[in-house]
N, C-alpha and C positions, 0 to 999 in steps of 0.2 A: 685609465692608465694602462699602457701596453704591458703584456706579459714579457717575461725574459725572452721567450722564444720570438715574439714579434719584434722586440727591440733589437735582438741579434740579427734577425732577418733584415730589418730596416738598415742596420749598420752595414751588413753585407751588401745590400743593394746599393747603398751610397758609395761604398768602396769600389764596387764593380763599375760604377759610372765613371771612375777616374783611373782605374787600374785594370789591366787584363787579368782574367781569372788565374792564370799560372803565377801571377805576381801577388795575388791576394794572400795575406797571411792571417792565420787564425788569431794570433795575438793582437794584431791591429784591430780586427773586428771586435774582439772581446773588449778591448780598451775603449773603442769608440762607443760601444753600447753601455759601458759602465759595469761590465761583469768580468769574472775571471775566465781564463782559458778553460779551466775545468768545467765551469758551467756551460760553456760553449760545446765542449766535447760531450758533456752529459746530455745536452739537448739533441745533438745531431750525430754524434758518434765519430765525427771527423769532417774533413773538408768535402769529401764526396757526399756525405749525408747532408751537409749544408747546401751543396749544389742541387741535390734532389729536392730539398725543401724550397729553394728559391724557384726552381722550375715549376714545382707543384703549385706554389702560391701564385705564380704568374698565370697558370691555367685557371685556377679558381677565381682570381680577380677579373680576368677577362670575361669569363662566363657569367659571373655575378653582375658585371657591368652591362652585359647584354640584357639580363633580367630588368635591371634598373632603367636603362635607357629606353627600352621598348615599352616597359610597363608604364613609364611616366607619360607616354603618348598613346597608349592603347585607346582605341575608339576615336582617334582623331584622323586616322588614315596615314599618319606619319611613321607608323611602326617600322617599315622597311628602311625609310630614310634615316631614322635614328639608329638603326642597326648598322648602316653603312658609316654614319658619322662616328659612332662609338668605336668601330673597328679602326678607322683612320686615327682617332685620338689615342687609342690604346697602343697601336703599333708604333706610333711616333714617340710616345711617352716612355715606353718600356722596351728595352732591347730584347728582353727575353720573350715578350709577347710577339714582337716582330719575328724573332727566330722561330717561334712555335708556329706562327701562321705561314711563314715562307719555307721553312725547312732548311734555312741557311744558318749554320752555326759556325761563326768565325772563331779565330783563336782567342778572342777576348772573352768568350763565354764558357761557362761550364758545359761540357759536351754531354749530350744524352747518348744512350746506346752502349755498345760494347767497349768504347774507349773511355778511359778516365785520365785525369791529368797526372796522377801519380806523384803529387807534390811530396817531396821527401819529409816535410814536417808532419805529414799524416801518420808516419810511423810512430809518432808519440801519442797516438790516440789510444783509446781503451782496448783491452784484450778483445780479440775477435774481429777487429777492424782490419780490412784488407787494403793496403795502399794500392792506389790505381784502380779501385773498383769503379764501375760505371756510375755516372751521376744519376741518370734517370732515362728510362725508355719513354721519352715524351710522346704524346699522341702525334701521329702524322698530321701534316697540315690539313689534308682532306677530312680526317677524322675530327679534328678540332672545329673546322668550318661546319661540318655536319652537326656537331653538338651545338654550336652557336645557332645554327638555323633551327634546329628542333626546339631549343630553349625559347627562341623568339616566337615560334609558332605556338608553343604551349602557353606563353604569356598572353598572346593576342587572342587565342581561342578561349582562354580561361576567363576573359572578360565578357563572354557570351557570344552567341552567333552574330555574324555580321555579313552584309553583302560582300565585304572585302575578303571573306574566307575563300572565295573562288580563286584558285591559282595561288594561294598564300605561300605554299612551299616554293614555287617558282619565283615569286616576288622576293621572298627572303633570300633565296639563293643568289639571285641577280644582285640584290643590294650588297650582300657580303662580298661577292666577287668584285664589284665596282669599288667598294670601300677598300678592299685589300689591294687592288691594283693601284689605286691612287696613293695609298699609304706607302707602298713599295717604290713606286716610280712617279712621284708628284710632278706636275708640270714644271718645266724649267723657265717658264715665263715669269712675269712679275708676281711676287708672292700674294696670296689671297688668304682670307680667314681660314683657319684649319678646317678642312673638309668641305668647304663651300663648293668647290668644283665637283667633288664626289656627290654631294647632294643634288646638284644640277643634273649630273649624269643619271642618277637614280630616277629623278623625276622624268627625264626624257625616256629612259629605258622602260619605265613602267606606265608611261602615258598610253591611253588607248590608241590603237593604230587607226588609220583612216578606214572607213567602211568601204567594202568592195561590193 
């Protein structure tokens, strides 16, 4: 059974899927999760704290997904492919993951950094809460991609030495870049299974070149 915090975050994420962040109201989130507004304020301190928590959870879930996707195929040679595929799926399924990986934060999202949304209702938060405080200094896309690459490498190397260790960092980096580029700008031709084109490109990019 989810905790109050998880239930409230789930409700906030569901609300964010249909409303832009400036229009998201704390009372609506609390009601959707089945808790009082006070419980919501107790957990997050206000709307900015809720935004920070949503962004932080998106980071954690993306990186945990890297561990799971790569770990499930460690030793098969598909580690980099699964890294690319997970990146495509995560970026398409979660607008916050997409923003974190691309650095593009549109008006629908809680904004990281020095700007906050300053929703007037935040003034009703507990003492010490500053309306308009920044949501979160999210990791830059390059930093998040480096974290994902390092996590993937750690998982693959943790399964024991392998001939595939040669150039592993470069292979994971290439897979991440291809997965991200496909998630951000998918082909405009006939739709294909999620990530299938990215998988093909990873295979082609990592295939041994012709001997000279």
